N, C-alpha and C positions, 0 to 999 in steps of 0.2 A: 712277256711270254712270248717264245719265238713262233712261228711259223709250223700248225698244226697240220698232218694228214686230215682230208674232207672226212673221214669215218670217223675223225679223234674230237670234233668241234662235238658233238653230243655229253661225252664224256668234260670236257675240259668246261662247258656248260655247266650238266651236275656238281663238278667237282665246285668251282666258283661258288655260286646257288649255296653249297654246303657250308662251305669255308666261311659267308658272310655270315649265316644262320644260324648266331650266336648261342639260340639259346636249344637251335636243334626240334625246330618246333614244324618244320618243312615251308614253312612260311618268315617273309621277311619285315619287319615292322619298322619304322619310321628311322632309327638308328641303327639299322642293321640296311635299308635301303638307300641310306645318304654313305654309309662306310663303304659301299659296293659304289654307288655312283662316282665314289669322288675318288679311285681307285682307278677308273678308267681314263685312261688320256683323252687329251680331247681330238688328240689324231685319229681315235680308233671311232669315236664319235660322227667328227668333223665339226665337232664344237667344243666353247668350252663351260664345261657343266660348273653349275654358280647354284648357292644355297635355292634362290627362287625357283630355276629349272631342277634340282631335285623333288622340294615339295609342290612343284606343279607335274611333274611324272607322276611319282608316287601317286597326287588324286587323280589322276588317269586311270591305272592299275589297280589301285582299289579302290574296284567293281561296286563293291556292297557296302563299301567305308564299315569296312569292320578294323579297322589301321593295321594291316597288312596284307600282303601281296604273295599269291602264290609264284615258283618257278614256273609252271606252264603260262600264267599270266608277262613274266620276264624274258623263257625262252627264246622267243625271237629277234628279240631288241639285245642279248647278248652274243646269241650265235652272228650277229651282224657285225658285234665288234672284234670277235674272231676271226670272223675272215675279213677283216680289214689291218687285221694285225698283220 
């Protein structure tokens, strides 16, 4: 994705989350989370994304251990990825 104007980052993050929320329940399960992070480029994140890293991140974002992650928990990470794009 090309660089967005600063006031459009929130819209891009919202769009990205909704795009990967395949069942449209407002959360990402491990499968959806993996799809999202597998699509982020290493240059956007500053490191290469591996299955181990994705699983580790999911365990950290899934604070209540219910097997899903809310957009509010991911927003800062996705926003940073867009700033780096």
